[in-house]
N, C-alpha and C positions, 0 to 999 in steps of 0.2 A: 863712950861708944862713938864709932865713926859714922858720919852722915854725909851723903853727897848731895850738894845743892842742885836742884833741877834747873836753876836759872844760869849759874855761872860754871857748873860742873866741878867745883872745888870740893874736895873731901876734907871735912873738918872734924875735929874731936870735940865732943860736947863737954861742957864744964861739969863738975861734980854735981852741981845743983840740977842741971838739965838731965844728966844721967839718972839721978834719983827720980826726977819727974817721969822720964821714959820708962824706968823699971816699974814705977807705980802704975802707969798707964797699961803696961803689959799685963801686970797682975790683975787689973780690973777689966781687961778685955777691951779697952778703948781702941777705936779705930782711927782717931785723928788727934794729933798733937801738932801745934804750930810753934816752930822755932825760928829764930832769925839767923841768917847766914852771916858769919863774921867777915866774909870777903865782900859780898855785894850788898849786904844789909837788906835783902829782900826776905819775905816770909817763906819758910820752907814747910809745906804740909807733909807730915810723916805719919805713916801707919806704924805704930810702935812694934807690933808683932812681926812686921816685915824686916825689922832690924835683926831678928833672930834667925832669919832664913839664911841658908848657906849659898843661895843663888844671888848673884849681883843684881842690882836694880837695872831695869830695862829702860832705855831712852825712847824706844819707839812704841811704847804701849799707848794706844790711842786714847784710852780712858784717862790717862794722866797728861796728855798733851797740853791741856789747858789749865791744869793744876798750878796754882801759884801765880797766875798772871793777874795784873790789875784789872778790876772790874771795868768793862767798857761802858757801863751805865753810870755808876756813881763815882768812879775813879778813885774811891777811897778804900774799897773792899778788895778782897782777894777771891778769885774763883777757885772753888774746890770741888772735886768729884765726890759725890755722895751715893752710897749704896747701902740702904737700910734694910735690905732683904724684902722690901715691899715695892720700892721703886728705885730707879737709877737716874741721876741727873747731875748737872753741875749747878752750883749755887754760890751766891755772894752772901756772906754772913752780915755784911754791913747794910745793904739796901734790900735784901730779900729776893732779888731777881733770880730766877731759875731758867735753865736751858735743858732741853731733853736731847739735843743732838749737837754735834760739832758744827754743823752748818748754821744752826741758830746763833752760836757764839761768833762764828766767822762773820755773819751778817751784821751783828752788832759792833764787832771790832772795826769792820770796814765802813761803817756808816758815820 
């Protein structure tokens, strides 16, 4: 499968192992799989079902503007957009910090 890194914009082909992982995630209805970009080595958050869409990924989607950036709080985690059909927020899986708006993330990035 071809994946475009949101960080460096390089399109890369997933290995057979990662393709199997993505196919499994699609079958199970998972909404998030983390891969590593072979070009910039940053983590790439992927919605596996979006890989099946015939529409290309959008760069200006505000909900994904902060996906994949380093957490401004702990510096070890990655910020990911979360929509669990109950609430929508950005969160860091490493430290557990959450943000409900882009302005909150910007404030922490700039501080």
